[in-house]
N, CA, C and O atoms as a CHARMM CRD file, in Angstrom:
* protein
*
  360
    1    1 UNK  N      0.79800  -1.19400   0.00000 PROA 1      0.00000
    2    1 UNK  CA     0.00000   0.00000   0.00000 PROA 1      0.00000
    3    1 UNK  C      0.84500   1.26400   0.00000 PROA 1      0.00000
    4    1 UNK  O      0.47200   2.24500  -0.64400 PROA 1      0.00000
    5    2 UNK  N      1.95400   1.27200   0.69100 PROA 2      0.00000
    6    2 UNK  CA     2.81900   2.43900   0.69600 PROA 2      0.00000
    7    2 UNK  C      3.66500   2.45200  -0.56200 PROA 2      0.00000
    8    2 UNK  O      4.48600   1.56100  -0.78400 PROA 2      0.00000
    9    3 UNK  N      3.46200   3.45100  -1.36600 PROA 3      0.00000
   10    3 UNK  CA     4.21000   3.60700  -2.60700 PROA 3      0.00000
   11    3 UNK  C      5.46900   4.42800  -2.31200 PROA 3      0.00000
   12    3 UNK  O      5.36800   5.61700  -2.00900 PROA 3      0.00000
   13    4 UNK  N      6.65900   3.81000  -2.39700 PROA 4      0.00000
   14    4 UNK  CA     7.89000   4.53400  -2.09100 PROA 4      0.00000
   15    4 UNK  C      8.07500   5.76700  -2.95800 PROA 4      0.00000
   16    4 UNK  O      8.63300   6.76800  -2.50700 PROA 4      0.00000
   17    5 UNK  N      7.60900   5.70200  -4.20700 PROA 5      0.00000
   18    5 UNK  CA     7.73900   6.84900  -5.09000 PROA 5      0.00000
   19    5 UNK  C      6.88600   8.01400  -4.58500 PROA 5      0.00000
   20    5 UNK  O      7.30700   9.16800  -4.66600 PROA 5      0.00000
   21    6 UNK  N      5.69600   7.72100  -4.06800 PROA 6      0.00000
   22    6 UNK  CA     4.82000   8.75000  -3.53500 PROA 6      0.00000
   23    6 UNK  C      5.47900   9.41100  -2.32400 PROA 6      0.00000
   24    6 UNK  O      5.44500  10.63400  -2.19500 PROA 6      0.00000
   25    7 UNK  N      6.07400   8.61700  -1.44000 PROA 7      0.00000
   26    7 UNK  CA     6.75000   9.15700  -0.26400 PROA 7      0.00000
   27    7 UNK  C      7.90900  10.04500  -0.68400 PROA 7      0.00000
   28    7 UNK  O      8.12500  11.10800  -0.10300 PROA 7      0.00000
   29    8 UNK  N      8.64900   9.61100  -1.68700 PROA 8      0.00000
   30    8 UNK  CA     9.79400  10.38600  -2.17000 PROA 8      0.00000
   31    8 UNK  C      9.33600  11.72900  -2.71500 PROA 8      0.00000
   32    8 UNK  O      9.97300  12.75200  -2.46200 PROA 8      0.00000
   33    9 UNK  N      8.23000  11.73500  -3.46600 PROA 9      0.00000
   34    9 UNK  CA     7.70800  12.97500  -4.03000 PROA 9      0.00000
   35    9 UNK  C      7.25700  13.91100  -2.90600 PROA 9      0.00000
   36    9 UNK  O      7.56200  15.10400  -2.94300 PROA 9      0.00000
   37   10 UNK  N      6.53700  13.39100  -1.90800 PROA 10     0.00000
   38   10 UNK  CA     6.10300  14.21500  -0.77800 PROA 10     0.00000
   39   10 UNK  C      7.30600  14.76000  -0.02800 PROA 10     0.00000
   40   10 UNK  O      7.30900  15.91400   0.40000 PROA 10     0.00000
   41   11 UNK  N      8.33300  13.92300   0.12900 PROA 11     0.00000
   42   11 UNK  CA     9.53800  14.34200   0.83900 PROA 11     0.00000
   43   11 UNK  C     10.22200  15.48000   0.08600 PROA 11     0.00000
   44   11 UNK  O     10.65000  16.46200   0.69300 PROA 11     0.00000
   45   12 UNK  N     10.32600  15.34700  -1.24000 PROA 12     0.00000
   46   12 UNK  CA    10.93300  16.40000  -2.05500 PROA 12     0.00000
   47   12 UNK  C     10.14200  17.69500  -1.93700 PROA 12     0.00000
   48   12 UNK  O     10.71500  18.78000  -1.83700 PROA 12     0.00000
   49   13 UNK  N      8.80100  17.56700  -1.95100 PROA 13     0.00000
   50   13 UNK  CA     7.95700  18.74900  -1.82500 PROA 13     0.00000
   51   13 UNK  C      8.15200  19.40400  -0.46800 PROA 13     0.00000
   52   13 UNK  O      8.17800  20.63100  -0.37100 PROA 13     0.00000
   53   14 UNK  N      8.29100  18.60000   0.58300 PROA 14     0.00000
   54   14 UNK  CA     8.52000  19.14900   1.91100 PROA 14     0.00000
   55   14 UNK  C      9.84100  19.89000   1.95700 PROA 14     0.00000
   56   14 UNK  O      9.92700  20.96000   2.55900 PROA 14     0.00000
   57   15 UNK  N     10.87200  19.34000   1.33400 PROA 15     0.00000
   58   15 UNK  CA    12.16700  20.02000   1.27600 PROA 15     0.00000
   59   15 UNK  C     12.02300  21.37000   0.58300 PROA 15     0.00000
   60   15 UNK  O     12.58900  22.36600   1.03400 PROA 15     0.00000
   61   16 UNK  N     11.27000  21.40400  -0.50800 PROA 16     0.00000
   62   16 UNK  CA    11.03800  22.65700  -1.21900 PROA 16     0.00000
   63   16 UNK  C     10.31300  23.65400  -0.31800 PROA 16     0.00000
   64   16 UNK  O     10.63800  24.84100  -0.30900 PROA 16     0.00000
   65   17 UNK  N      9.33200  23.16700   0.43900 PROA 17     0.00000
   66   17 UNK  CA     8.58100  24.03500   1.34500 PROA 17     0.00000
   67   17 UNK  C      9.49600  24.60500   2.42700 PROA 17     0.00000
   68   17 UNK  O      9.44600  25.80000   2.71700 PROA 17     0.00000
   69   18 UNK  N     10.31600  23.76700   3.01200 PROA 18     0.00000
   70   18 UNK  CA    11.23300  24.21200   4.06500 PROA 18     0.00000
   71   18 UNK  C     12.18100  25.26600   3.50200 PROA 18     0.00000
   72   18 UNK  O     12.41900  26.29400   4.13600 PROA 18     0.00000
   73   19 UNK  N     12.71900  25.01200   2.31600 PROA 19     0.00000
   74   19 UNK  CA    13.63900  25.96800   1.69500 PROA 19     0.00000
   75   19 UNK  C     12.93900  27.28500   1.38100 PROA 19     0.00000
   76   19 UNK  O     13.48900  28.35900   1.62600 PROA 19     0.00000
   77   20 UNK  N     11.73100  27.20200   0.84000 PROA 20     0.00000
   78   20 UNK  CA    10.99400  28.42100   0.48800 PROA 20     0.00000
   79   20 UNK  C     10.65900  29.22700   1.73400 PROA 20     0.00000
   80   20 UNK  O     10.86600  30.44000   1.76700 PROA 20     0.00000
   81   21 UNK  N     10.14600  28.56300   2.75000 PROA 21     0.00000
   82   21 UNK  CA     9.73500  29.28000   3.95600 PROA 21     0.00000
   83   21 UNK  C     10.92500  29.82300   4.73800 PROA 21     0.00000
   84   21 UNK  O     10.79200  30.81400   5.45600 PROA 21     0.00000
   85   22 UNK  N     12.07900  29.19100   4.60600 PROA 22     0.00000
   86   22 UNK  CA    13.25600  29.69400   5.30600 PROA 22     0.00000
   87   22 UNK  C     13.75500  31.00200   4.69000 PROA 22     0.00000
   88   22 UNK  O     14.52900  31.72800   5.31400 PROA 22     0.00000
   89   23 UNK  N     13.31300  31.30100   3.46900 PROA 23     0.00000
   90   23 UNK  CA    13.77100  32.50700   2.77200 PROA 23     0.00000
   91   23 UNK  C     12.67100  33.54700   2.60900 PROA 23     0.00000
   92   23 UNK  O     12.86000  34.56000   1.93600 PROA 23     0.00000
   93   24 UNK  N     11.51900  33.29400   3.22800 PROA 24     0.00000
   94   24 UNK  CA    10.38800  34.20400   3.08300 PROA 24     0.00000
   95   24 UNK  C     10.71700  35.60700   3.58800 PROA 24     0.00000
   96   24 UNK  O     10.35500  36.59200   2.94400 PROA 24     0.00000
   97   25 UNK  N     11.39200  35.71200   4.72300 PROA 25     0.00000
   98   25 UNK  CA    11.70000  37.03600   5.26400 PROA 25     0.00000
   99   25 UNK  C     12.64300  37.80300   4.34500 PROA 25     0.00000
  100   25 UNK  O     12.46100  39.00200   4.13800 PROA 25     0.00000
  101   26 UNK  N     13.63300  37.13500   3.79800 PROA 26     0.00000
  102   26 UNK  CA    14.53800  37.78400   2.84300 PROA 26     0.00000
  103   26 UNK  C     13.76200  38.19500   1.59300 PROA 26     0.00000
  104   26 UNK  O     14.01500  39.25600   1.02300 PROA 26     0.00000
  105   27 UNK  N     12.82500  37.36100   1.17100 PROA 27     0.00000
  106   27 UNK  CA    11.98200  37.66300   0.01500 PROA 27     0.00000
  107   27 UNK  C     11.13800  38.90600   0.29200 PROA 27     0.00000
  108   27 UNK  O     11.03500  39.79200  -0.55600 PROA 27     0.00000
  109   28 UNK  N     10.53600  38.96900   1.47800 PROA 28     0.00000
  110   28 UNK  CA     9.69600  40.11600   1.83800 PROA 28     0.00000
  111   28 UNK  C     10.48800  41.41700   1.89700 PROA 28     0.00000
  112   28 UNK  O      9.94600  42.48500   1.61300 PROA 28     0.00000
  113   29 UNK  N     11.75600  41.33600   2.25900 PROA 29     0.00000
  114   29 UNK  CA    12.61100  42.53100   2.35200 PROA 29     0.00000
  115   29 UNK  C     13.34000  42.81500   1.04500 PROA 29     0.00000
  116   29 UNK  O     14.20200  43.69200   0.99300 PROA 29     0.00000
  117   30 UNK  N     12.99900  42.07700  -0.01400 PROA 30     0.00000
  118   30 UNK  CA    13.63400  42.24400  -1.33900 PROA 30     0.00000
  119   30 UNK  C     15.14500  42.07600  -1.26300 PROA 30     0.00000
  120   30 UNK  O     15.88900  42.82300  -1.89900 PROA 30     0.00000
  121   31 UNK  N     15.59300  41.11200  -0.49800 PROA 31     0.00000
  122   31 UNK  CA    17.02800  40.86900  -0.32600 PROA 31     0.00000
  123   31 UNK  C     17.54900  39.72800  -1.20000 PROA 31     0.00000
  124   31 UNK  O     18.74000  39.41800  -1.16200 PROA 31     0.00000
  125   32 UNK  N     16.68900  39.11300  -1.97100 PROA 32     0.00000
  126   32 UNK  CA    17.11500  37.98400  -2.80200 PROA 32     0.00000
  127   32 UNK  C     17.43500  38.47100  -4.21000 PROA 32     0.00000
  128   32 UNK  O     16.83100  39.42300  -4.70300 PROA 32     0.00000
  129   33 UNK  N     18.39200  37.80400  -4.84800 PROA 33     0.00000
  130   33 UNK  CA    18.62300  38.08900  -6.26200 PROA 33     0.00000
  131   33 UNK  C     17.38000  37.63000  -7.02200 PROA 33     0.00000
  132   33 UNK  O     16.63100  36.77300  -6.55400 PROA 33     0.00000
  133   34 UNK  N     17.17800  38.20800  -8.18400 PROA 34     0.00000
  134   34 UNK  CA    15.93000  37.97900  -8.92000 PROA 34     0.00000
  135   34 UNK  C     15.67100  36.49200  -9.19100 PROA 34     0.00000
  136   34 UNK  O     14.53000  36.03800  -9.10800 PROA 34     0.00000
  137   35 UNK  N     16.70500  35.74900  -9.50800 PROA 35     0.00000
  138   35 UNK  CA    16.53900  34.31100  -9.79000 PROA 35     0.00000
  139   35 UNK  C     15.97600  33.57900  -8.57700 PROA 35     0.00000
  140   35 UNK  O     15.06100  32.76700  -8.70700 PROA 35     0.00000
  141   36 UNK  N     16.53000  33.86900  -7.38400 PROA 36     0.00000
  142   36 UNK  CA    16.05300  33.21900  -6.16100 PROA 36     0.00000
  143   36 UNK  C     14.64300  33.68000  -5.81100 PROA 36     0.00000
  144   36 UNK  O     13.82700  32.89000  -5.33600 PROA 36     0.00000
  145   37 UNK  N     14.35900  34.95800  -6.04400 PROA 37     0.00000
  146   37 UNK  CA    13.00300  35.46800  -5.78700 PROA 37     0.00000
  147   37 UNK  C     12.00100  34.78000  -6.71000 PROA 37     0.00000
  148   37 UNK  O     10.88900  34.46100  -6.29000 PROA 37     0.00000
  149   38 UNK  N     12.38700  34.55100  -7.96300 PROA 38     0.00000
  150   38 UNK  CA    11.50900  33.85000  -8.90000 PROA 38     0.00000
  151   38 UNK  C     11.20800  32.42900  -8.43400 PROA 38     0.00000
  152   38 UNK  O     10.08100  31.95300  -8.56800 PROA 38     0.00000
  153   39 UNK  N     12.21000  31.76100  -7.89100 PROA 39     0.00000
  154   39 UNK  CA    12.01100  30.39600  -7.38100 PROA 39     0.00000
  155   39 UNK  C     10.99600  30.40700  -6.24700 PROA 39     0.00000
  156   39 UNK  O     10.11900  29.54600  -6.18400 PROA 39     0.00000
  157   40 UNK  N     11.11600  31.38400  -5.35100 PROA 40     0.00000
  158   40 UNK  CA    10.17000  31.49700  -4.23700 PROA 40     0.00000
  159   40 UNK  C      8.77300  31.79200  -4.78400 PROA 40     0.00000
  160   40 UNK  O      7.79800  31.17300  -4.35600 PROA 40     0.00000
  161   41 UNK  N      8.66800  32.73400  -5.73000 PROA 41     0.00000
  162   41 UNK  CA     7.36000  33.07300  -6.31900 PROA 41     0.00000
  163   41 UNK  C      6.69800  31.84100  -6.94000 PROA 41     0.00000
  164   41 UNK  O      5.51700  31.57800  -6.71200 PROA 41     0.00000
  165   42 UNK  N      7.46900  31.09500  -7.72200 PROA 42     0.00000
  166   42 UNK  CA     6.91300  29.89600  -8.36500 PROA 42     0.00000
  167   42 UNK  C      6.42000  28.89700  -7.32200 PROA 42     0.00000
  168   42 UNK  O      5.34900  28.31000  -7.47100 PROA 42     0.00000
  169   43 UNK  N      7.20800  28.70800  -6.26800 PROA 43     0.00000
  170   43 UNK  CA     6.80100  27.76200  -5.23600 PROA 43     0.00000
  171   43 UNK  C      5.53500  28.24500  -4.53400 PROA 43     0.00000
  172   43 UNK  O      4.61800  27.45800  -4.29700 PROA 43     0.00000
  173   44 UNK  N      5.48000  29.51800  -4.20600 PROA 44     0.00000
  174   44 UNK  CA     4.29800  30.05000  -3.51500 PROA 44     0.00000
  175   44 UNK  C      3.04100  29.90900  -4.36700 PROA 44     0.00000
  176   44 UNK  O      1.96600  29.61500  -3.84400 PROA 44     0.00000
  177   45 UNK  N      3.17100  30.11600  -5.67000 PROA 45     0.00000
  178   45 UNK  CA     2.00700  29.97000  -6.55000 PROA 45     0.00000
  179   45 UNK  C      1.56400  28.51900  -6.67600 PROA 45     0.00000
  180   45 UNK  O      0.39000  28.24500  -6.92300 PROA 45     0.00000
  181   46 UNK  N      2.49000  27.59800  -6.50800 PROA 46     0.00000
  182   46 UNK  CA     2.17500  26.18200  -6.66500 PROA 46     0.00000
  183   46 UNK  C      1.76900  25.50300  -5.36300 PROA 46     0.00000
  184   46 UNK  O      1.16100  24.43300  -5.38700 PROA 46     0.00000
  185   47 UNK  N      2.09800  26.11400  -4.22600 PROA 47     0.00000
  186   47 UNK  CA     1.88800  25.44100  -2.93700 PROA 47     0.00000
  187   47 UNK  C      0.96500  26.27600  -2.05300 PROA 47     0.00000
  188   47 UNK  O      1.36700  27.30600  -1.51300 PROA 47     0.00000
  189   48 UNK  N     -0.23800  25.83000  -1.91800 PROA 48     0.00000
  190   48 UNK  CA    -1.24700  26.56200  -1.14700 PROA 48     0.00000
  191   48 UNK  C     -0.84200  26.73100   0.31700 PROA 48     0.00000
  192   48 UNK  O     -1.04000  27.79600   0.90300 PROA 48     0.00000
  193   49 UNK  N     -0.28800  25.70000   0.89000 PROA 49     0.00000
  194   49 UNK  CA     0.11000  25.75000   2.30500 PROA 49     0.00000
  195   49 UNK  C      1.19900  26.81500   2.52600 PROA 49     0.00000
  196   49 UNK  O      1.13300  27.58200   3.48600 PROA 49     0.00000
  197   50 UNK  N      2.17400  26.85700   1.65300 PROA 50     0.00000
  198   50 UNK  CA     3.23700  27.86200   1.78100 PROA 50     0.00000
  199   50 UNK  C      2.69900  29.26300   1.50300 PROA 50     0.00000
  200   50 UNK  O      3.11800  30.22900   2.14200 PROA 50     0.00000
  201   51 UNK  N      1.76800  29.37500   0.54700 PROA 51     0.00000
  202   51 UNK  CA     1.17300  30.68500   0.25800 PROA 51     0.00000
  203   51 UNK  C      0.42300  31.20500   1.47900 PROA 51     0.00000
  204   51 UNK  O      0.48000  32.39900   1.77200 PROA 51     0.00000
  205   52 UNK  N     -0.26800  30.34300   2.18500 PROA 52     0.00000
  206   52 UNK  CA    -0.96100  30.76000   3.40700 PROA 52     0.00000
  207   52 UNK  C      0.04000  31.25100   4.45000 PROA 52     0.00000
  208   52 UNK  O     -0.18000  32.28000   5.08900 PROA 52     0.00000
  209   53 UNK  N      1.13500  30.51800   4.62300 PROA 53     0.00000
  210   53 UNK  CA     2.17600  30.94800   5.56600 PROA 53     0.00000
  211   53 UNK  C      2.79800  32.27100   5.12400 PROA 53     0.00000
  212   53 UNK  O      3.05500  33.14900   5.94700 PROA 53     0.00000
  213   54 UNK  N      3.03400  32.40600   3.83200 PROA 54     0.00000
  214   54 UNK  CA     3.59900  33.64300   3.30300 PROA 54     0.00000
  215   54 UNK  C      2.67000  34.82100   3.57500 PROA 54     0.00000
  216   54 UNK  O      3.12800  35.88800   3.98600 PROA 54     0.00000
  217   55 UNK  N      1.37700  34.64000   3.35000 PROA 55     0.00000
  218   55 UNK  CA     0.42300  35.71900   3.57800 PROA 55     0.00000
  219   55 UNK  C      0.40800  36.14600   5.04600 PROA 55     0.00000
  220   55 UNK  O      0.30800  37.33500   5.35000 PROA 55     0.00000
  221   56 UNK  N      0.50500  35.18700   5.94000 PROA 56     0.00000
  222   56 UNK  CA     0.56200  35.50300   7.37300 PROA 56     0.00000
  223   56 UNK  C      1.82400  36.29500   7.67300 PROA 56     0.00000
  224   56 UNK  O      1.75900  37.33200   8.33400 PROA 56     0.00000
  225   57 UNK  N      2.97500  35.82400   7.19600 PROA 57     0.00000
  226   57 UNK  CA     4.24200  36.51100   7.43100 PROA 57     0.00000
  227   57 UNK  C      4.22300  37.90800   6.81400 PROA 57     0.00000
  228   57 UNK  O      4.72800  38.85800   7.41200 PROA 57     0.00000
  229   58 UNK  N      3.65300  38.03300   5.63800 PROA 58     0.00000
  230   58 UNK  CA     3.57100  39.31300   4.95500 PROA 58     0.00000
  231   58 UNK  C      2.71600  40.29800   5.76100 PROA 58     0.00000
  232   58 UNK  O      3.08400  41.46300   5.91000 PROA 58     0.00000
  233   59 UNK  N      1.59300  39.83300   6.27200 PROA 59     0.00000
  234   59 UNK  CA     0.71500  40.68300   7.07700 PROA 59     0.00000
  235   59 UNK  C      1.41600  41.13100   8.34900 PROA 59     0.00000
  236   59 UNK  O      1.34700  42.30400   8.71600 PROA 59     0.00000
  237   60 UNK  N      2.08600  40.21500   9.01700 PROA 60     0.00000
  238   60 UNK  CA     2.81400  40.55700  10.25100 PROA 60     0.00000
  239   60 UNK  C      3.90900  41.57600   9.94900 PROA 60     0.00000
  240   60 UNK  O      4.07400  42.54600  10.68800 PROA 60     0.00000
  241   61 UNK  N      4.65500  41.36000   8.87200 PROA 61     0.00000
  242   61 UNK  CA     5.73300  42.27700   8.49000 PROA 61     0.00000
  243   61 UNK  C      5.18100  43.67200   8.20800 PROA 61     0.00000
  244   61 UNK  O      5.75600  44.67000   8.64300 PROA 61     0.00000
  245   62 UNK  N      4.06900  43.74100   7.48200 PROA 62     0.00000
  246   62 UNK  CA     3.45000  45.03600   7.18900 PROA 62     0.00000
  247   62 UNK  C      3.01400  45.74300   8.46600 PROA 62     0.00000
  248   62 UNK  O      3.21500  46.94900   8.60800 PROA 62     0.00000
  249   63 UNK  N      2.41900  45.00200   9.39400 PROA 63     0.00000
  250   63 UNK  CA     1.96200  45.58800  10.65500 PROA 63     0.00000
  251   63 UNK  C      3.14500  46.13400  11.45400 PROA 63     0.00000
  252   63 UNK  O      3.06000  47.22000  12.02700 PROA 63     0.00000
  253   64 UNK  N      4.22700  45.39700  11.49100 PROA 64     0.00000
  254   64 UNK  CA     5.42400  45.84600  12.21300 PROA 64     0.00000
  255   64 UNK  C      5.98200  47.10700  11.55800 PROA 64     0.00000
  256   64 UNK  O      6.32900  48.06200  12.25200 PROA 64     0.00000
  257   65 UNK  N      6.07000  47.11700  10.24000 PROA 65     0.00000
  258   65 UNK  CA     6.61400  48.28000   9.53700 PROA 65     0.00000
  259   65 UNK  C      5.74800  49.51900   9.76600 PROA 65     0.00000
  260   65 UNK  O      6.28000  50.61400   9.95500 PROA 65     0.00000
  261   66 UNK  N      4.42300  49.36300   9.75300 PROA 66     0.00000
  262   66 UNK  CA     3.54200  50.50300   9.97600 PROA 66     0.00000
  263   66 UNK  C      3.61800  51.02000  11.40400 PROA 66     0.00000
  264   66 UNK  O      3.40300  52.20700  11.64600 PROA 66     0.00000
  265   67 UNK  N      3.91900  50.14600  12.34500 PROA 67     0.00000
  266   67 UNK  CA     3.94000  50.55300  13.74800 PROA 67     0.00000
  267   67 UNK  C      5.23500  51.25400  14.14400 PROA 67     0.00000
  268   67 UNK  O      5.31100  51.85300  15.21700 PROA 67     0.00000
  269   68 UNK  N      6.23700  51.18500  13.30400 PROA 68     0.00000
  270   68 UNK  CA     7.52500  51.80200  13.61500 PROA 68     0.00000
  271   68 UNK  C      7.67500  53.11000  12.85700 PROA 68     0.00000
  272   68 UNK  O      7.34000  53.18900  11.67600 PROA 68     0.00000
  273   69 UNK  N      8.17800  54.13600  13.53400 PROA 69     0.00000
  274   69 UNK  CA     8.38800  55.40500  12.82800 PROA 69     0.00000
  275   69 UNK  C      9.46800  55.24600  11.76300 PROA 69     0.00000
  276   69 UNK  O     10.37200  54.41800  11.87600 PROA 69     0.00000
  277   70 UNK  N      9.34200  56.05600  10.74200 PROA 70     0.00000
  278   70 UNK  CA    10.33400  56.04000   9.66900 PROA 70     0.00000
  279   70 UNK  C     11.68500  56.46100  10.23400 PROA 70     0.00000
  280   70 UNK  O     11.78800  57.53900  10.82000 PROA 70     0.00000
  281   71 UNK  N     12.72200  55.64500  10.07500 PROA 71     0.00000
  282   71 UNK  CA    14.02600  56.02200  10.62800 PROA 71     0.00000
  283   71 UNK  C     14.58500  57.24200   9.89700 PROA 71     0.00000
  284   71 UNK  O     14.44400  57.37400   8.68100 PROA 71     0.00000
  285   72 UNK  N     15.20900  58.11400  10.65000 PROA 72     0.00000
  286   72 UNK  CA    15.82200  59.28000  10.02300 PROA 72     0.00000
  287   72 UNK  C     17.15900  59.55300  10.69500 PROA 72     0.00000
  288   72 UNK  O     17.38100  59.21500  11.85700 PROA 72     0.00000
  289   73 UNK  N     18.01900  60.16200   9.94100 PROA 73     0.00000
  290   73 UNK  CA    19.34700  60.50100  10.45500 PROA 73     0.00000
  291   73 UNK  C     19.22800  61.70800  11.38600 PROA 73     0.00000
  292   73 UNK  O     18.34900  62.55100  11.20700 PROA 73     0.00000
  293   74 UNK  N     20.10400  61.78700  12.36900 PROA 74     0.00000
  294   74 UNK  CA    20.12200  62.99100  13.20900 PROA 74     0.00000
  295   74 UNK  C     20.34400  64.22300  12.33300 PROA 74     0.00000
  296   74 UNK  O     21.03500  64.14700  11.31700 PROA 74     0.00000
  297   75 UNK  N     19.77200  65.33700  12.71600 PROA 75     0.00000
  298   75 UNK  CA    19.84100  66.56100  11.91600 PROA 75     0.00000
  299   75 UNK  C     21.27700  66.96100  11.61100 PROA 75     0.00000
  300   75 UNK  O     21.57100  67.40500  10.50100 PROA 75     0.00000
  301   76 UNK  N     22.17600  66.81100  12.57900 PROA 76     0.00000
  302   76 UNK  CA    23.57500  67.20400  12.34900 PROA 76     0.00000
  303   76 UNK  C     24.23100  66.33800  11.27900 PROA 76     0.00000
  304   76 UNK  O     24.99500  66.84000  10.45500 PROA 76     0.00000
  305   77 UNK  N     23.93900  65.05900  11.29000 PROA 77     0.00000
  306   77 UNK  CA    24.50000  64.15900  10.27900 PROA 77     0.00000
  307   77 UNK  C     23.94400  64.49400   8.90100 PROA 77     0.00000
  308   77 UNK  O     24.69000  64.55400   7.92400 PROA 77     0.00000
  309   78 UNK  N     22.63600  64.71200   8.82500 PROA 78     0.00000
  310   78 UNK  CA    22.02000  65.05500   7.54000 PROA 78     0.00000
  311   78 UNK  C     22.62700  66.33900   6.98300 PROA 78     0.00000
  312   78 UNK  O     22.87600  66.42900   5.78100 PROA 78     0.00000
  313   79 UNK  N     22.86700  67.32600   7.83200 PROA 79     0.00000
  314   79 UNK  CA    23.47400  68.59200   7.38500 PROA 79     0.00000
  315   79 UNK  C     24.89200  68.36000   6.87200 PROA 79     0.00000
  316   79 UNK  O     25.28800  68.93800   5.86000 PROA 79     0.00000
  317   80 UNK  N     25.65700  67.52100   7.56200 PROA 80     0.00000
  318   80 UNK  CA    27.02300  67.23000   7.12500 PROA 80     0.00000
  319   80 UNK  C     27.03400  66.53700   5.76100 PROA 80     0.00000
  320   80 UNK  O     27.87900  66.83100   4.91600 PROA 80     0.00000
  321   81 UNK  N     26.09100  65.61500   5.55500 PROA 81     0.00000
  322   81 UNK  CA    26.02000  64.90200   4.27400 PROA 81     0.00000
  323   81 UNK  C     25.65300  65.87400   3.16300 PROA 81     0.00000
  324   81 UNK  O     26.24800  65.83500   2.08600 PROA 81     0.00000
  325   82 UNK  N     24.67400  66.75200   3.41400 PROA 82     0.00000
  326   82 UNK  CA    24.30400  67.75200   2.40700 PROA 82     0.00000
  327   82 UNK  C     25.50400  68.64600   2.08300 PROA 82     0.00000
  328   82 UNK  O     25.74400  68.96400   0.91900 PROA 82     0.00000
  329   83 UNK  N     26.25100  69.04800   3.10200 PROA 83     0.00000
  330   83 UNK  CA    27.43500  69.89100   2.88100 PROA 83     0.00000
  331   83 UNK  C     28.47500  69.14800   2.05500 PROA 83     0.00000
  332   83 UNK  O     29.11700  69.74200   1.18900 PROA 83     0.00000
  333   84 UNK  N     28.64600  67.86900   2.31100 PROA 84     0.00000
  334   84 UNK  CA    29.61700  67.06700   1.54800 PROA 84     0.00000
  335   84 UNK  C     29.19300  66.97400   0.09300 PROA 84     0.00000
  336   84 UNK  O     30.03600  67.05100  -0.80100 PROA 84     0.00000
  337   85 UNK  N     27.91700  66.81100  -0.15500 PROA 85     0.00000
  338   85 UNK  CA    27.41800  66.72600  -1.54300 PROA 85     0.00000
  339   85 UNK  C     27.69200  68.02400  -2.28600 PROA 85     0.00000
  340   85 UNK  O     28.12200  68.01300  -3.43900 PROA 85     0.00000
  341   86 UNK  N     27.43800  69.14400  -1.61500 PROA 86     0.00000
  342   86 UNK  CA    27.64500  70.44100  -2.24800 PROA 86     0.00000
  343   86 UNK  C     29.11300  70.66200  -2.54800 PROA 86     0.00000
  344   86 UNK  O     29.45900  71.08100  -3.65200 PROA 86     0.00000
  345   87 UNK  N     29.97800  70.39000  -1.59400 PROA 87     0.00000
  346   87 UNK  CA    31.40900  70.62000  -1.78800 PROA 87     0.00000
  347   87 UNK  C     32.01900  69.65800  -2.81100 PROA 87     0.00000
  348   87 UNK  O     32.99600  70.00500  -3.47400 PROA 87     0.00000
  349   88 UNK  N     31.45700  68.46000  -2.94500 PROA 88     0.00000
  350   88 UNK  CA    32.03100  67.50800  -3.89400 PROA 88     0.00000
  351   88 UNK  C     31.63900  67.81900  -5.32000 PROA 88     0.00000
  352   88 UNK  O     32.28900  67.33100  -6.24400 PROA 88     0.00000
  353   89 UNK  N     30.59600  68.61500  -5.54100 PROA 89     0.00000
  354   89 UNK  CA    30.17100  68.98900  -6.88700 PROA 89     0.00000
  355   89 UNK  C     31.06500  70.07900  -7.46200 PROA 89     0.00000
  356   89 UNK  O     31.15100  70.23300  -8.68000 PROA 89     0.00000
  357   90 UNK  N     31.72200  70.82500  -6.60600 PROA 90     0.00000
  358   90 UNK  CA    32.54600  71.94500  -7.07800 PROA 90     0.00000
  359   90 UNK  C     33.89500  71.49300  -7.51600 PROA 90     0.00000
  360   90 UNK  O     34.71200  72.31000  -7.94100 PROA 90     0.00000
């Protein structure tokens, strides 16, 4: 009754799921090269379970980003950088 080929296919799919989900955060932050991002996209479109996990992670990430103020440089640092830009153009 147990088809070894079926188990092997499920095992391979699980490996793909583990690999995809381990890179979801990097994918959400756009830290992957395009080829790797495409692999994640293809897997998410093909795997409903991973897509559900991705949607949860995506929602949590968005909520965290909205709850944090936009980071900004101290005023003195920003002024120094602007001064450097002006002086380097001359």
